[in-house]
C-alpha positions in Angstrom: -53.4 27.4 -54.8 -50.1 26.6 -52.8 -46.8 27.6 -54.2 -44.8 24.6 -55.4 -40.9 24.0 -55.2 -38.8 21.1 -56.3 -35.1 20.3 -56.9 -33.3 17.3 -57.9 -29.7 18.1 -57.2 -27.7 16.8 -54.3 -27.5 19.0 -51.3 -25.8 18.6 -47.8 -27.7 19.2 -44.7 -27.5 22.3 -42.7 -29.9 21.9 -40.0 -28.4 24.8 -37.6 -28.2 22.2 -34.9 -25.5 22.7 -32.3 -22.5 20.4 -32.3 -21.6 20.2 -28.5 -24.2 17.6 -27.3 -27.0 20.2 -26.9 -30.0 21.0 -29.1 -32.8 23.7 -29.3 -35.6 23.7 -27.0 -37.3 26.7 -28.6 -34.8 29.5 -28.0 -33.1 27.7 -25.0 -30.1 25.4 -25.4 -30.6 22.0 -23.7 -28.9 18.6 -23.5 -30.1 16.3 -26.3 -31.4 13.7 -23.7 -33.4 16.2 -22.0 -35.5 17.7 -24.8 -37.9 15.0 -25.3 -38.9 15.0 -21.5 -39.3 18.6 -22.0 -41.6 18.5 -25.2 -43.3 15.6 -23.5 -44.2 18.3 -20.7 -45.4 20.6 -23.4 -48.0 18.1 -24.8 -49.0 16.6 -21.7 -50.1 20.3 -20.6 -52.1 21.1 -23.8 -53.4 17.6 -24.9 -57.0 18.3 -23.5 -57.4 21.5 -25.2 -55.1 21.1 -28.4 -58.0 20.8 -31.0 -59.8 23.8 -29.5 -56.5 25.8 -29.8 -55.7 24.6 -33.1 -59.0 25.9 -34.2 -58.5 29.3 -32.5 -54.9 29.7 -33.5 -55.4 29.1 -37.3 -58.8 30.5 -37.6 -59.7 26.8 -38.8 -57.0 27.1 -41.9 -55.4 23.8 -40.2 -58.2 21.8 -41.6 -57.5 23.1 -45.0 -53.7 22.2 -44.8 -54.5 18.7 -43.6 -57.1 18.2 -46.5 -54.3 19.2 -48.7 -52.1 16.8 -47.2 -54.6 14.0 -47.6 -54.9 14.8 -51.4 -51.4 14.9 -51.9 -50.9 11.6 -50.2 -53.1 9.9 -52.8 -53.7 7.0 -50.3 -55.7 4.0 -52.1 -57.9 1.2 -50.6 -55.9 -1.5 -49.0 -52.7 0.6 -48.3 -50.9 1.0 -45.1 -50.3 4.3 -43.7 -48.1 5.5 -40.6 -49.4 8.9 -39.2 -46.4 9.9 -36.9 -47.1 12.5 -34.2 -50.7 11.7 -35.2 -51.9 13.6 -31.8 -55.6 13.9 -31.9 -56.1 11.9 -35.2 -57.3 14.3 -37.8 -55.0 12.8 -40.4 -55.7 9.2 -39.2 -59.5 9.6 -39.5 -59.2 10.4 -43.3 -56.8 7.8 -43.8 -59.0 5.3 -42.1 -61.8 6.0 -44.6 -59.5 5.8 -47.5 -57.6 2.6 -46.9 -60.8 0.7 -46.1 -61.6 -2.4 -44.6 -58.4 -4.2 -46.1 -55.9 -1.3 -45.4 -54.4 -0.3 -42.1 -53.5 3.0 -40.5 -51.1 3.3 -37.5 -51.6 6.6 -35.4 -48.3 7.0 -33.7 -47.1 9.6 -31.1 -44.5 9.7 -28.4 -46.7 11.4 -26.0 -49.1 9.4 -23.8 -51.6 12.2 -23.3 -52.1 13.2 -27.0 -52.2 9.4 -27.9 -55.2 8.9 -25.4 -57.1 12.1 -26.6 -56.6 10.7 -30.3 -57.6 7.4 -29.4 -60.9 8.6 -27.5 -61.7 10.9 -30.7 -61.5 7.9 -33.0 -63.6 5.7 -30.9 -66.4 8.5 -30.6 -66.3 8.8 -34.2 -66.5 5.2 -34.9 -63.2 4.9 -36.7 -61.4 2.1 -35.0 -61.6 -1.2 -36.9 -58.6 -0.6 -39.1 -56.6 1.8 -36.8 -53.7 0.9 -34.4 -52.4 3.1 -31.7 -48.8 2.9 -30.9 -46.6 5.2 -28.2 -43.2 5.4 -30.2 -40.3 7.9 -31.0 -40.0 8.9 -34.6 -36.1 8.5 -34.5 -36.4 4.8 -33.7 -39.6 3.5 -35.4 -40.3 -0.2 -34.4 -41.3 -1.6 -37.8 -39.7 -4.0 -40.5 -38.1 -2.4 -43.5 -40.4 -1.7 -46.3 -43.7 -1.8 -44.4 -45.6 1.3 -45.3 -47.0 2.8 -48.6 -47.2 6.1 -46.9 -46.2 8.1 -43.9 -47.0 11.6 -42.8 -46.0 13.6 -40.0 -47.8 16.7 -39.2 -46.7 19.6 -37.0 -44.4 17.0 -35.4 -40.8 17.1 -36.9 -39.7 20.3 -35.3 -40.2 18.6 -32.0 -37.9 15.6 -32.7 -34.5 16.0 -31.2 -32.5 14.4 -34.2 -34.5 15.2 -37.4 -31.9 13.4 -39.5 -32.2 10.3 -37.6 -35.9 10.4 -37.8 -36.0 10.9 -41.4 -33.5 8.0 -42.1 -35.9 5.7 -39.7 -39.0 6.8 -42.1 -37.2 6.0 -45.3 -36.2 2.5 -43.9 -39.9 1.5 -43.1 -41.4 2.8 -46.3 -42.1 0.5 -49.3 -40.1 1.3 -52.7 -42.5 3.9 -54.2 -43.8 4.8 -50.9 -44.0 8.5 -50.0 -43.3 10.8 -47.0 -45.4 13.8 -46.3 -43.9 16.4 -43.9 -46.6 19.0 -43.0 -44.9 21.7 -40.8 -44.8 25.3 -39.8 -42.4 26.8 -42.0 -40.7 30.5 -43.1 -43.2 33.0 -44.8 -42.3 34.2 -48.0 -42.8 37.9 -47.7 -41.2 40.2 -45.3 -44.3 41.7 -44.3 -46.3 38.7 -43.8 -43.3 37.5 -41.6 -43.5 40.7 -39.5 -47.3 40.1 -38.8 -46.7 36.7 -38.1 -44.1 37.2 -35.6 -46.2 39.8 -33.7 -49.1 37.2 -33.5 -46.8 34.6 -32.5 -45.0 36.3 -29.8 -47.8 38.5 -28.5 -51.1 37.1 -29.0 -50.5 33.4 -29.1 -49.1 33.0 -25.5 -52.0 35.4 -24.3 -54.5 32.9 -26.0 -52.6 30.1 -24.6 -53.1 31.4 -21.2 -56.9 32.3 -21.5 -58.1 28.8 -23.2 -55.4 26.3 -22.1 -54.1 28.2 -18.7 -50.7 27.5 -20.2 -48.9 30.6 -21.8 -45.4 29.1 -21.6 -46.2 25.9 -23.9 -47.4 28.3 -26.5 -44.3 30.5 -26.1 -42.4 27.3 -26.9 -44.7 26.7 -29.8 -43.7 30.1 -31.4 -39.8 29.7 -30.7 -39.7 26.1 -32.0 -41.4 27.2 -35.4 -38.5 29.9 -35.7 -35.8 27.3 -35.0 -37.2 24.7 -37.5 -35.4 24.4 -40.7 -36.7 26.6 -43.5 -38.3 25.1 -46.6 -35.1 24.4 -48.9 -33.1 23.1 -46.0 -35.7 20.7 -45.0 -35.9 19.7 -48.5 -32.1 19.1 -48.5 -32.4 16.9 -45.5 -34.9 14.5 -47.1 -32.7 14.3 -50.2 -29.8 13.4 -47.9 -31.9 10.8 -46.1 -32.4 9.2 -49.5 -35.8 10.5 -50.8 -36.2 11.3 -54.4 -38.4 13.6 -56.3 -38.6 15.7 -53.2 -40.7 19.0 -53.6 -42.6 21.2 -51.4 -45.7 23.4 -51.4 -46.0 26.6 -49.5 -49.4 27.0 -47.8 -50.8 30.3 -46.6 -47.9 32.2 -47.8 -45.3 29.9 -46.5 -46.5 30.1 -42.8 -46.8 26.2 -43.3 -45.3 24.0 -45.9 -45.8 20.4 -47.2 -42.8 18.4 -48.0 -43.2 15.4 -50.2 -40.5 12.7 -50.8 -40.5 9.4 -52.5 -38.6 6.1 -51.5 -36.9 5.0 -54.9 
């Protein structure tokens, strides 16, 4: 069972972002306007081998994390779901089947290569009749207010330049009572697990990326971007500051991954 945490008090955001017009790209500092293109380069490089690497990196456990996300989302027939940073479409496939013919799923990603791989995968599985594909930025979602019953963003928020802006954009387009689910790498709960995870992330992962995807640098960035992402409680506070209520999170695999949930009142 995942560890579960929630809070209901007010908090101020503390993302650790530099205040000098730069932002983090892994452990590097880059100009904010440069980050999106650098992240795009990473995902253009890994898109074709993304699913294979996900299975290898996590030993297939990413499928359980995503299955738990779908369960917590509690999507019903006829609802409208936005899968941000939907990539190769694992969540969109599940949501498409749940919302049915009367519902709708929008698979959105800022990266053209990832979106193309996701579209091809859904076509191959015959899951396209109620799915739309959209290349867009999570920081400025092009939808009307109160449009979606559920929004998910899985392993994508850490790559967003302005996370507060993205969370506000998601809040705006959710219907009252709608829910946001953020599935993301986070901070292990034990020191021993944290040390083992660091060894794996910075020694094994880049070598695996080189062997399988011919790209060690992108997977080194992956490890670095995880370390720079806000921890569980900080992200919870950011969601509350964006206007979400009933915020809570579930630690998965000892906190290596966390699922955050918030409701639009």
